[in-house]
C-alpha positions in Angstrom: 42.2 49.6 -61.8 38.9 50.5 -63.9 37.2 51.6 -60.9 38.6 53.2 -57.9 36.4 53.8 -54.7 37.4 55.7 -51.6 39.2 52.9 -50.0 41.5 52.6 -53.0 42.5 56.2 -53.0 43.0 56.0 -49.1 45.3 53.2 -49.5 47.5 55.0 -52.1 47.4 58.1 -49.7 48.5 56.1 -46.9 51.4 54.5 -48.9 52.8 57.9 -49.9 52.4 59.3 -46.2 54.0 56.3 -44.6 57.0 56.6 -47.1 57.3 60.5 -46.0 56.1 61.7 -49.4 53.9 64.3 -48.2 53.5 66.2 -51.3 52.6 63.1 -53.2 50.0 62.2 -50.6 48.5 65.7 -51.0 48.4 65.3 -54.7 46.6 62.1 -54.8 44.1 63.8 -52.2 43.5 66.6 -54.9 43.2 64.1 -57.8 40.8 62.0 -55.6 38.5 65.0 -55.4 38.8 65.9 -59.1 37.7 62.3 -60.0 34.5 62.9 -58.0 35.3 60.4 -55.1 34.2 61.8 -51.8 36.8 61.6 -49.3 36.1 59.9 -45.9 36.7 60.7 -42.3 39.8 58.4 -42.5 41.1 60.4 -45.6 41.2 63.5 -43.6 42.6 61.6 -40.5 45.5 60.4 -42.6 46.5 63.9 -44.1 46.2 65.7 -40.7 48.8 63.2 -39.5 51.4 64.4 -42.2 50.6 68.1 -42.5 53.6 70.3 -41.2 52.6 73.8 -42.7 50.0 76.2 -41.1 48.4 76.9 -44.3 47.9 73.3 -45.3 46.4 72.5 -41.8 43.8 75.2 -42.1 43.0 74.3 -45.7 42.3 70.8 -44.7 40.1 72.1 -41.8 38.0 74.3 -44.2 37.8 71.3 -46.7 36.2 69.0 -44.3 33.8 71.7 -43.1 32.7 72.4 -46.8 32.2 68.6 -47.2 29.9 68.4 -44.3 31.8 66.8 -41.7 31.6 67.8 -38.1 34.5 68.8 -36.0 32.5 67.3 -33.1 33.2 63.7 -34.7 35.7 62.2 -32.3 38.0 60.9 -34.9 38.2 64.1 -36.8 38.4 66.2 -33.7 41.2 64.2 -32.2 43.1 64.6 -35.4 42.6 68.2 -35.7 43.8 68.5 -32.0 46.9 66.6 -32.8 47.6 68.6 -36.0 47.1 72.0 -34.6 49.3 71.0 -31.7 52.1 69.9 -34.2 51.8 73.4 -35.9 52.0 75.2 -32.5 48.6 76.5 -32.7 47.3 75.7 -29.2 44.4 78.2 -29.5 43.0 76.1 -32.3 43.5 72.8 -30.6 41.8 74.0 -27.6 38.9 75.5 -29.7 38.4 72.2 -31.4 38.4 70.3 -28.1 35.9 72.6 -26.5 33.7 72.2 -29.7 33.7 68.4 -29.4 30.3 67.2 -28.1 31.9 63.7 -27.3 35.3 63.5 -25.8 37.1 60.1 -25.3 40.4 59.6 -23.6 42.3 60.0 -26.7 40.8 63.7 -26.9 42.2 64.4 -23.5 45.6 62.9 -24.2 46.0 64.7 -27.4 45.3 68.1 -25.9 47.7 67.4 -22.9 50.4 66.3 -25.3 50.0 69.4 -27.4 50.6 71.6 -24.2 53.7 69.5 -23.4 55.2 69.5 -26.9 54.6 73.4 -27.1 56.4 74.0 -24.0 53.3 74.9 -21.8 53.8 72.3 -19.0 51.9 74.2 -16.4 48.8 74.1 -18.6 49.2 70.5 -19.3 49.4 69.6 -15.5 46.3 71.9 -15.1 44.3 70.0 -17.7 45.4 66.6 -16.3 43.9 67.9 -12.9 40.7 68.9 -14.7 40.6 65.4 -16.4 40.9 63.8 -13.1 38.4 66.0 -11.4 35.8 65.5 -14.0 35.9 61.7 -13.5 37.5 60.8 -16.8 39.6 57.6 -16.9 43.5 57.7 -17.5 45.7 55.5 -19.2 49.4 54.7 -19.6 49.7 57.5 -22.6 48.3 59.9 -20.1 50.8 59.2 -17.5 53.7 59.1 -19.9 52.8 62.6 -21.4 52.4 64.0 -17.6 55.7 62.4 -16.4 57.5 63.8 -19.6 55.9 67.1 -18.8 57.4 67.0 -15.1 60.7 66.0 -16.7 60.7 69.1 -19.1 59.8 71.5 -16.1 62.3 69.7 -13.7 59.5 69.3 -11.2 60.6 66.2 -9.5 58.0 66.4 -6.7 55.0 66.4 -9.2 56.7 63.7 -11.2 57.0 61.4 -8.1 53.4 62.0 -7.3 52.4 61.0 -10.9 54.8 58.0 -10.6 53.1 57.0 -7.1 49.6 57.3 -8.7 51.0 55.0 -11.7 52.1 52.2 -9.3 48.5 52.7 -7.5 46.7 52.2 -10.9 49.1 49.4 -12.0 50.7 51.4 -15.0 54.3 51.1 -14.0 54.9 48.1 -15.7 53.9 49.7 -19.0 57.2 50.4 -20.9 56.1 54.1 -22.0 55.6 54.9 -18.4 58.9 53.2 -17.3 60.8 55.0 -19.9 59.4 58.3 -18.9 60.2 57.8 -15.2 63.6 56.9 -16.0 64.0 60.0 -18.0 62.5 62.2 -15.2 64.9 60.9 -12.7 67.8 61.5 -15.2 66.8 65.1 -15.9 66.4 66.0 -12.2 69.8 64.9 -11.3 68.7 61.6 -9.7 71.1 59.4 -11.6 71.1 56.6 -9.2 67.2 56.3 -9.2 67.2 55.8 -12.8 69.7 53.0 -12.9 67.8 51.4 -10.0 64.6 51.7 -11.7 66.0 50.3 -14.9 67.6 47.3 -13.2 64.3 46.5 -11.5 62.4 46.1 -14.7 61.5 42.5 -15.6 61.3 43.1 -19.4 63.3 45.4 -21.6 62.2 46.8 -24.8 63.5 49.6 -27.0 61.8 52.4 -25.3 63.2 51.8 -21.9 66.7 51.1 -23.3 66.6 54.2 -25.3 65.7 56.1 -22.1 68.7 54.4 -20.2 71.2 55.1 -23.0 70.2 58.6 -23.1 70.5 58.8 -19.3 74.1 57.6 -19.4 74.8 60.0 -22.2 73.3 62.9 -20.3 75.5 62.3 -17.3 78.6 61.7 -19.5 78.8 57.9 -18.9 79.8 57.4 -22.5 81.3 53.8 -22.0 78.2 52.7 -20.0 75.9 53.9 -22.9 77.9 52.1 -25.4 78.0 48.7 -23.4 74.2 48.9 -23.0 73.8 49.6 -26.6 76.0 46.4 -27.4 73.7 44.4 -24.9 70.5 45.4 -26.7 71.9 44.3 -29.8 72.8 40.7 -28.3 69.2 40.6 -26.7 67.8 41.2 -30.2 66.2 44.5 -29.4 66.1 46.5 -32.5 67.7 50.1 -32.1 65.5 52.9 -33.1 66.4 56.5 -34.5 66.4 57.8 -30.9 68.9 55.0 -29.9 71.3 56.2 -32.4 70.8 59.8 -31.6 71.6 59.3 -27.9 74.7 57.0 -28.7 76.0 59.5 -31.3 75.9 62.4 -29.0 78.6 60.7 -26.8 80.6 58.7 -29.2 83.1 61.5 -29.7 84.5 60.4 -26.4 85.9 57.4 -28.2 88.1 57.0 -31.1 86.7 58.1 -34.6 86.7 54.4 -35.8 83.9 53.7 -33.1 81.9 56.4 -34.6 82.4 55.1 -38.2 81.3 51.6 -36.9 78.1 53.2 -35.7 77.7 55.1 -38.9 77.9 51.8 -40.8 75.3 50.1 -38.7 72.9 53.0 -39.3 73.4 52.6 -43.1 72.9 48.9 -42.7 69.5 49.3 -40.8 68.4 51.9 -43.0 68.4 54.8 -40.6 70.7 57.1 -42.7 67.8 58.8 -44.3 66.2 59.7 -40.8 66.6 63.2 -40.0 67.2 62.6 -36.4 70.0 60.3 -37.1 71.6 62.2 -39.8 71.6 65.4 -37.6 73.2 63.4 -34.9 75.8 62.1 -37.5 76.7 65.6 -38.6 77.1 66.7 -35.1 79.4 63.6 -34.4 81.7 64.4 -37.4 81.7 67.9 -36.6 83.1 67.2 -33.0 85.6 64.8 -34.6 86.7 67.6 -36.9 85.8 65.9 -40.1 83.6 68.8 -41.3 83.7 67.7 -45.0 82.0 64.4 -43.8 79.5 66.4 -41.9 78.7 68.6 -45.0 78.4 65.6 -47.2 75.9 63.9 -44.9 73.9 67.2 -44.9 73.7 67.6 -48.5 72.5 63.9 -49.2 69.5 64.6 -46.9 66.3 64.7 -48.6 64.2 66.1 -45.9 66.1 68.8 -43.8 64.4 70.0 -40.6 65.6 72.9 -38.6 67.5 70.7 -36.3 69.7 69.5 -39.2 70.5 73.2 -40.2 71.3 74.3 -36.7 73.5 71.3 -36.1 75.5 72.0 -39.3 75.9 75.7 -38.6 77.0 75.2 -35.1 79.4 72.4 -36.4 81.1 74.9 -39.0 81.2 77.7 -36.3 82.9 75.5 -33.7 85.5 74.3 -36.4 86.4 78.0 -37.1 84.6 77.9 -40.6 82.6 81.1 -40.0 82.1 82.1 -43.5 80.7 78.7 -44.4 78.4 79.0 -41.4 77.2 82.3 -42.5 76.8 81.1 -46.2 74.7 78.1 -44.7 72.5 80.4 -42.8 71.8 82.4 -45.9 71.0 79.1 -47.7 68.6 78.3 -44.9 66.9 81.7 -45.2 66.4 81.0 -48.9 65.2 77.5 -48.8 64.8 75.9 -45.5 62.3 76.3 -42.5 62.0 79.4 -40.4 65.1 80.0 -38.2 64.5 79.8 -34.4 66.5 81.0 -31.3 69.2 78.4 -31.5 70.0 79.3 -35.2 70.5 83.0 -34.2 72.6 81.8 -31.4 74.9 79.7 -33.7 75.2 82.6 -36.4 76.0 85.1 -33.6 78.5 82.7 -32.2 80.0 82.6 -35.9 80.0 86.4 -36.0 82.1 86.4 -32.6 84.6 84.0 -33.9 84.9 85.9 -37.1 84.7 89.4 -35.5 81.8 90.3 -37.9 80.3 93.2 -35.8 78.0 94.8 -38.2 76.8 91.6 -39.3 76.1 90.4 -35.9 74.2 93.7 -34.8 72.2 93.4 -38.0 71.3 89.6 -37.3 70.4 90.4 -33.7 68.0 93.3 -34.8 66.6 91.0 -37.4 66.0 88.3 -34.9 63.8 90.7 -32.7 62.0 92.8 -35.5 61.6 90.3 -38.4 61.2 87.1 -36.6 59.7 88.1 -33.2 62.2 86.0 -31.1 63.1 87.5 -27.8 66.6 87.3 -26.9 67.9 85.1 -24.4 71.1 85.2 -22.3 72.9 83.2 -24.8 72.2 85.8 -27.5 73.2 88.7 -25.2 76.4 86.8 -24.2 77.4 86.4 -27.9 76.8 90.1 -28.8 78.6 91.2 -25.7 81.5 89.1 -26.4 81.5 90.3 -30.0 81.4 94.2 -29.1 84.2 93.6 -26.4 86.4 92.0 -29.0 86.0 94.6 -31.5 87.0 97.1 -28.6 83.4 98.7 -28.4 83.5 98.5 -24.6 80.9 101.3 -23.9 78.3 99.6 -26.3 78.7 96.4 -24.6 78.3 97.9 -21.2 75.1 99.7 -22.3 73.7 96.4 -23.8 74.2 94.8 -20.5 72.3 97.5 -18.9 69.3 97.1 -21.3 68.9 93.4 -20.8 65.4 93.2 -19.4 66.3 90.6 -16.7 69.1 89.6 -14.5 72.0 88.5 -16.8 73.2 84.9 -16.1 76.8 83.6 -15.8 77.3 83.6 -19.7 77.0 87.3 -19.9 79.2 88.0 -16.9 81.9 85.5 -18.1 82.1 87.5 -21.4 82.3 90.8 -19.4 85.2 89.5 -17.3 87.0 88.1 -20.3 86.9 91.6 -21.7 87.8 93.6 -18.6 90.7 91.3 -17.6 93.1 94.4 -17.9 90.6 97.0 -16.5 89.9 98.3 -13.1 90.4 95.6 -10.3 87.6 96.7 -8.1 85.1 96.6 -10.9 86.3 93.0 -11.8 85.9 91.9 -8.2 82.5 93.1 -8.0 81.6 91.4 -11.3 83.0 88.3 -9.9 80.7 88.6 -6.8 77.7 89.0 -9.1 78.8 86.0 -11.2 79.1 83.7 -7.9 75.6 84.7 -7.2 74.1 83.4 -10.4 76.6 80.4 -10.9 75.4 77.1 -9.2 79.1 76.0 -9.1 81.5 79.0 -8.1 84.8 77.1 -9.5 84.4 78.9 -12.8 84.2 82.5 -11.1 87.3 81.5 -9.0 89.2 80.3 -12.2 88.3 83.6 -14.1 89.6 85.7 -11.2 92.8 83.7 -10.8 93.6 84.3 -14.5 92.9 88.0 -14.0 95.2 88.3 -11.1 98.0 86.4 -13.1 97.6 88.8 -16.0 97.7 92.0 -13.8 100.6 90.5 -11.4 98.7 90.5 -8.3 100.7 87.8 -6.7 99.6 88.2 -3.0 95.8 88.2 -4.0 96.5 85.1 -6.3 97.9 83.3 -3.2 95.0 84.2 -1.0 92.4 83.3 -3.6 94.0 80.0 -4.3 93.9 79.2 -0.4 90.2 80.1 -0.4 89.5 77.8 -3.4 91.3 74.9 -1.5 88.8 75.1 1.2 85.6 76.0 -0.9 85.9 74.6 -4.3 86.2 71.0 -5.1 89.3 70.5 -7.4 88.8 69.4 -11.0 91.3 67.3 -12.4 91.9 67.6 -16.2 92.5 64.5 -18.3 93.0 63.4 -21.8 92.6 60.3 -23.5 93.7 58.3 -26.6 92.3 55.1 -28.2 94.5 52.3 -29.5 93.3 48.9 -30.6 89.9 49.3 -29.3 91.1 50.3 -25.8 91.0 53.7 -24.4 94.0 55.1 -22.2 93.2 58.0 -19.9 95.9 60.4 -18.6 95.1 62.3 -15.5 96.8 65.8 -15.1 97.9 64.9 -11.5 99.0 61.3 -12.1 102.7 60.9 -11.8 103.1 57.5 -13.5 101.3 55.5 -16.0 101.2 51.9 -16.7 104.0 51.3 -19.2 105.0 54.9 -18.7 108.8 54.0 -19.1 108.3 52.7 -22.6 106.1 55.8 -23.5 108.8 58.2 -22.3 111.6 56.2 -24.1 109.5 56.5 -27.4 109.0 60.3 -27.0 112.7 60.7 -26.3 113.6 58.8 -29.6 111.0 60.9 -31.5 112.5 64.0 -30.1 116.0 63.0 -31.0 114.7 62.1 -34.6 113.0 65.6 -34.8 116.3 67.2 -33.8 118.3 65.2 -36.4 115.9 66.2 -39.1 116.2 69.8 -38.0 120.0 69.8 -38.1 120.0 68.0 -41.4 117.7 70.4 -43.1 119.4 73.4 -41.6 122.8 72.0 -42.9 121.2 71.4 -46.4 119.9 75.1 -46.5 123.3 76.4 -45.5 125.0 74.4 -48.3 122.7 75.6 -51.0 123.1 79.3 -49.9 
């Protein structure tokens, strides 16, 4: 083009940004200024939507001020609020909002969504109340954000109040509000209400179907999630990255062939390069035990966010590849994003599995001192378990005493596992503390049962089991195997299975063959000697 105006440059910047090429978009912006073309408000709005680094966001803000643009401009102000919210700089978002002379509904929605995404749900609810008190109108995006906020806070009462207001104002038919409501009931353990709301909807789209698939997955109805996914395909509802993420989180309940079929569909629809889907694939193959496939998918990813790194480190850890997990963590520190509490929980778990006491203690100190991450119960539980396994009992007990809040069940379970051969009175006192902090006491009873067995306290064991029969709902274990697209489930207390006679005959034949093979190999070895 012999002449390039601001629209031409903006079009190129939009093209790079929409394809995920943030660096190229910023380079075009730099060349645009060198060539003497004045950026417009739209230029800055585009760039602020793709900036994910604090320094880059502040530079853009400074650039638009130097160019004479006012942050009181509604379009620029809304973009700045959203940008600072994504960067976690809530003070800056609030500052921009308060400095705007004219605020529209998008301004309020952007600020409320920022509070929700940054984990400040109570503030989001307060600003929603303030928005209503000042007489500003609300829309479906406002209610979607507020209901999602109530879901994260597990505040069913507030969520139901918001839902009632939605029905009064006629927003419940909106798919964003419907999907948020399904998610609210799901996260607040009202699974039946989620199903009822979904069935009463007259129109399905990807948003409500994603919420319902996620609901089934969260409540471990894997088969129902898969059936709904197949139904959405038949209804010509195109799946999104969130559809695959929810589905892949439960697909390990099926044979691995089902997982590979979903993987093929992901590739065919072009979602294999998406960070969310790729992380879910890494998690799926890790749970199946195909760690090499998980590592290969991770290595092919062009843009690796922190979720991808955390998923791989956890996958390697759970497959007992602790050295590889720690090497991946080192690579993350060198070339990846800043680690968070989940990252350190994963590497501390790897140290526990590997018995790397000194490394674990160093990482725990670094998490607090270098990264400013306050330790949670998960971190303390990993460290307590690590110290116990190393025989450093006194240090573990002192660490528990230093926890600045009441330890939860994870810490007490670690302590009980280590004290299984210790003072029985002390152990029983710990079990009482454990039952106080656990919503379901069955785990505490099972731990005490195992300890009585290890110490040979048979009379106490009988009394405990009698108590368990009256207080604890029995949990029946089961296993399953998938053959020819069908899943066969075997309950631990089930005496007979359909076709069980054939199964046992086949097992007997296999046992005879193994015995014959053992006798033959033994005879061959004796002859050779």
